[in-house]
N, C-alpha and C positions, 0 to 999 in steps of 0.2 A: 815289552820293551818299547821305548820311545822311538820316534822316527829318526832321531839323531844318532842312535846307536847302530853299530854294524851287526848283521848285514842289512838292517832296515834302511839305512841311508842310501842304499843302492836301489831301493824299490821305487816303482813308478805307479801312477794311477790314483784314483780317488780313494782306494782302500788305505792308502798311506798319506791321506790328508787328515789333519787334526783341526778341530774347532778352536778358534782363539778370538780374543777381543783385541783389535788393533787400535792404537791411539797415536795420533800425531799431535805434538805440542810445539807450537812455534814460540821460541823464546822472546821474540820482539813484542808479542801482544797476547800470548797465551791462547791464541786462536788455534785452529786445527780441526780434527775430527776424532770421533770414537765410534767404531763400527765393528760388528761381529762378522767374522769371515773365516776362511779355511787357510791352513798353511801347509806347504809341502817343501821337501828338500829340492833345491835347484842345482843343476850341475851336469856336466858331461860324463861320459863313460870313463874318462881318465881319473877325474878327481873324486867321484863318489866312493869308490872302494877305499880311498885314502883318508876320507873324512874321519877325524878323531878329535873329540873335544879336549882330550888330555895331551895332544901332541903340540908341536910348535906350528908357527905360521908356515905355509898358508893353510894347512889342512885342518887346523883347529877353528878356522873362520869359515863357517858354512854360508853358502848362498841359499836363499829361500824364495818361495813364490807364494804370494797371497791371492786367494780366490774369493771374489765377491759374488755370491749367488743367493737366490731366494731361500735356500735351505737354512741360511743363517739370519735372514731378515731382509735387509735391502738387497735388491738384485744386482746393484752396481754401486761402485764408489762414486758418489756425486760430489766431486771436490776438485778445485783447480790445482791439482798436485804439482803440475809442471808449469804453472804460470799461465800467461795469456796465449794459449794455443787453441786451435779450433776444437780439439778433443778435450772435453772437461768431465767425461764420465768413463769409468774403467771397470772391466771385468777381472783383469789380472794385473798384478804388479810384480816385477822381479826385484828382489833385494840383493843386488850384486855385491859380493864380498871382494871381488877383484883378485882372483887367485894368483895371477902373475903380476899384479900391480896392487897388492893388498894393503900397503902402508904409505909409501911415498914414491912418486907424487900422487898416486891414486886418482888421476884425472885422464889417463891416456885414452881409455875407451870413450869416456864422455866427451872429450875434446874431439876425437875423430867423428863421433856421431853428430855432434853439434856443427861441425864443418859441413857434413853432408846436408844437414838442415839449412845451413847458410847458403847453399847452392839452390835452394828451393825444392829439394827432394824430400819425400816422406822418409823420416828416420825416427827411431825410438827416442823419445825425450826422457831426460833424467834429471835428478838433483842429488842432494847429499843429506844424510841424517845420521845422528848417533842412535844406535839400536840397542834397546834393552829387551831381554826376554825374561819374564817372571822376575823383574827387578834387577837382573844381572846384566852388566854391560858387556855387549858382544863386539863392539867396535864401530868404526865409521863405515857406513854403507852407502851404496849408490842405487836408490830406487829408480827403476826405469820401466818403460813399456816393454812388453814382450811381443816379438814378431810372430803373430799367429793370425788365424782367420778373423778373429774379433778385432784385432788391431787394424787389419786391412779394411774391414767393413766400416769401422769407425772413421778412418781417415779418408777413404774414397766414397763414403756414403753409398755403399752397396750392400748386397746380401753377403753371406759368408761362403759362397761357392767358389773356393780358390784351390788351386794347386800350390802347395808351399813345399819347396825343396831346400835341403840344407847340404852341407858338405858330405862327401862320401856317398852321394846319391841317397841320402836319408830323406824319406818322405814324411813331412810333418802333417800334411793334409792332402786329400785328393790322391793324385798319382804322379809318377815321374814320366809317364808315357810321352807327353808333349815335349817335355824338357829334353829327354833322350833322343827323341825324333829330330829335334832342332839341332842338337849337337852332332848327330850322325850326318845330317845334311851338310853342316858346316865342314866337317872333316872330309867329306867325300868330294865336294865340288869346289871349283875355283871361285872365290868370292870377288875376284876382280871382274868377273863376268856379270854385268848388270842383271842379267836374267836370274842368276842364282842369288845375288845379293838382295834383290827385291823379295825373294821368297823368305829370307831370314828377317828382312826389315818388317815384314808383316807379323813376325812372331816375337821380336825382341825390340823393346823401346830403346832406340839407339842413343837418344839424348840422355836418358836415365843411365845407360851403361857407362857412358863417358863421365857423367857427373858422379856416379858411384866410384869409379876408379880414381879420379883425380885427388880427392882428399886422402885416400889410402896410399897413393903414391907419395903425396906430400908428407905424410906421417911416417913413411918408410915402414909400412906394416910388414912384419916378418913371418908370423905364424899364419900365413895366408899366401896365395889363394887356394891352396890344397885344403885349407881348414877355415872355419869361422866366416861363413857367408850364408845368406838366405836369398832365395829367388822365389818369386810368386807371380801368378797370373790369375785374373778373374776368368772363370770358365763361362762359356765354352770356348771363346776365341779371343780373349784378351791377350795383350802382349806381356811377355815376361819383364819384370823389373827386379833389380838387385838392391839389397839392403845391407848396410854395414852392421856387423855384430862382432864384439869381442876383439878389440884392437889393443889388447894389453901388451903385446910384444912390439908395439910401435916405438919409435924414438930410440931404439937400441943401437942402430947402426950410426955411422957418421952422417953428417948433413950432406955429404957428397955421394951418398949411397945411391946406386942406380937400381931402383926398384923394377923398372921396365926390363932391364937386361937380366936381372936376377930372379926375383919372385915371379915376374910375369914373362920370364925368358922363354925362348922357343922350345927349350928342352923340357919344360914343365908340362906334364900331361893332365894337370888339373883342369876341370871344366872351364873356370874363368879365364885361365891363361890360354887355353885352346881357343875359346871364343875371341879373345883379344887378338891373338896372333893370326888367326885365319881371317878375321874381318879386316885387319889393318893392311891386308894385301889389296883391299878394294880402295881405289882412288876416292870413291864416294864416301866411304867410311873415314878415310884420312881427313877429308875436309869437314865432315860432320864433327869429328873429334876435335879438330883444330878450331872450329867455331865455338865449341864449348870451352876450350882452353882460353880463347880470346875473351869470351863473355865473363869468365870467372877470375882470370888472373890479370885483367886489365880494367881500366875505367871504373874503379871502385867496386869491382866484382867481389864475390864471396871468398875468393882465395887470394886476394891481394894482401900484402903484409899488414896494412892498416886494419882490414876486416878480421884477419886472423888474430891480430893483437887484441882487438876488441873482445873477441870470444874468449881468448886466453885470460885477459884481465878479469873478466867476469868470473871465470872458473877459479882463478887464483885468489881473488878477493873472497870467494865463498869458502874455500877450504883452508886458507892460510892460518886461521886461528886453531885449527885442529890437526892439520897435516904439516909435518916439517918438510917444506919444499922451498928451495931457493927460487926466487922469481926469475933469476937469470937462466935457470934450466930451460924455461920456455922461450924467453926472449932471445937467447943465443941461437936456438933452433930457427926461430922466425927470421932472424937477421941473415942466416947463412943458407937456408934451404932453397930459396926461390931460384937463384942463379943456376945451380946444378940441375934442378928439376926441369927448368926450361930447356937447358941444353939436351937433356935426355929425351925430352918430348920431341925436339927437333930432329935428333938422331933417329928416332923411331918414325919419322914422317907423319906425326900427328900434331904438329904445331905449324902455324902459318901466319904469325902475327907481325913479322918484321915489316911487311909492306902494307899492312891493313890500314885503311883510312883512319885519320884522326879528325875529330870535330873540335872547333873552337869553343863549343859548349856541349857537354854531353847530356842532352835532354833537359827536361824540366819546363817551368813556366817561362815564356819569353814574350817580349812585346810583339804585337802584331806587326808583321813585316820584318822581323829579325832576320839578319843575314847569317845563315849557317855557312861556315867555311870548312871545307874538307881538304886535307892534304895527305899525300902518300909519298913515301920515299922513292918508289918506282911504280911505273905502270900508269894506266888510265883508270879513273874512278868511274864506276857505274853505280847508280843508286835508284831506289824506289821510295815512294812516300805512302804506299798503301800497305806496308808490312810484309810484302812478298819479297822473295829472294831475287836480287838482280841477276843471279846465275841460274840457268836452266839445269835442273838436276840431271845427272847421267850424261846428257849431251855436252854439258860444259860451255854452252854458248850463252850469249847475253840474252836475258829474257825479254819477251815482247813488252813487258811493262816497265823495263828499266830505261833510264836516261843517262846519257854521258854528262859527267859533271864539268861545267865550265868554270874554271877558277877565277875568271875575270868577273863573271856575273854572280857567282855564289848561288845559294839556294835560299829563296825568301820563304820564311815560315809564316803563312797567312791563315787566318781563321776564315771559315767558309760561311759562318752564320754569326748572329749577334753574340752567341755564347762561345766560349773557348772550345776548340776542337782538338782532339788527339791527332797528332801527325806522327806516324811511325816511320822513321827514316832508317833504311838499311842500305849499306854500301859495302862494296868490295873494290879492290884494285885488280886489274888484269894486266899481266906483263908477259908477253911472249907466249900466250896460251895458258899461263899459270895464274890461278885465282888466289887471292889472299883470303885470310879468315874474314868473317863477317863482322862488321861494326854496326850495331843497331842501337838506336835511342829514340825515346818517345818525347815529343815536344807538345806543349799546349800553348797555342797562340792566344793572346788576349792582352789585357792591360797588365801592368807590373804588379798589381796587388793580388794576393792569393784569393782564390775563389771561395772564400769563407763568408758565411752569412749567419747572423743571429736568427735562430728559428724559434726559440722560446725563452722567456725570462720569468722566473718565479721570484717575485719580490715581496718581502715582508709576509711570508706565509704563516698560517696557523701552525703552531708547534715550534716557532722560533727560527733563529738564524741557521740552525743545522739543516733546515729543509730548503734553504735558498739554493737556486742553481741557475746557470746559464747553459743553454743548449746551442751548440754550433753545428752547422751543416756544411759539408764540402759539396758545392754544386758543380765542381769541375769533374774531369774525367781521369785525373791522376791523383795519387796520394800526395798529401801535403804534410810536411814535417814542421 
């Protein structure tokens, strides 16, 4: 029997892997790749017993996994499958069928994962293809990276020595000992006590945890957090980070849905919900989370409506010729989701942007001597220019490196050498002992021209015009668009 027939579709391991020749053909230029590899069935314990090629959707549309190993030839797939990202070489690729989003709009999970990437977090990248097996059309698929030790090693440039944990305490690699020990500690002790919070802070990447939750709150993920998540740490003493996976039940509620009160509610005993609710009793965690909210939902951050729309438009334009989806499905959600989400974050005490300082220019290249003006609706503004926090952690006092902002004088952005210099301004307002979220931006003081220089010119080369080129070099300290 083949691996698609029952009960073989429920089997795991290399014994149920079959050799195939995989070929990608790009219609725009007939480019792509052809490589020998292995194929297995992909899917969880719910869907595998239900797979049936003769049934209707979703169970007739199998998910698959491709393995690139030396047994078949090339040890890895060396191809920019997901565009211009740091990882360009792959051991495994998942061909997602989208069991709970198999036809339309077919972009829910990819949209959620791309929003996580948009916040600067490591998240599996994906794209879309029409899949044929032995010449027979199988449907529209979503190839994506798989969250495993190889994925983590590639993105973080480490070895593969990781603990990888999934929902229901499923161990994908290593063990769950450290994960369970951390959860036990969180459940047992008061996280508002700095002594106890510091213990957990050494085990869990707090910025990552907030950045992981925010996109999934925005998409109103439903089959979560009791299900569909991954956590990993590099052993022996790395911090745990969370990774989004399988958000096919997102966007099903109304745009006013309170994900924090429901899926992440106090009564939910799932690991992720327990972590969130126990940690948010800590004033320190509340402000850490509020800082991430302010970073990503304001000042052109990755979860502002403009940025979310950019990601959505790219997805929509990719699938619109194949998937029957109305563009308004996504734009209506974008238009209506922000306001209730911000309200829910404030009610949960994890947002503090109302009185955060505003800058008259939010970073970038400025003339030498540029006057940076800061305003806040309430309180006094304290700032630093060395990238440090103007607030002292845990104590809540003004840090020794912070200065009080004088609105009459402003802040002059000055270069300290002949070349432009990065100046990292961070500011908070303080009102009656309560700190606002952190506003931070990087400035580069210099002349008004971009720090771009011609570094090489190839003019009239042998071989003809196709080999001519100009090489530009950014001699500054920040990216130039």
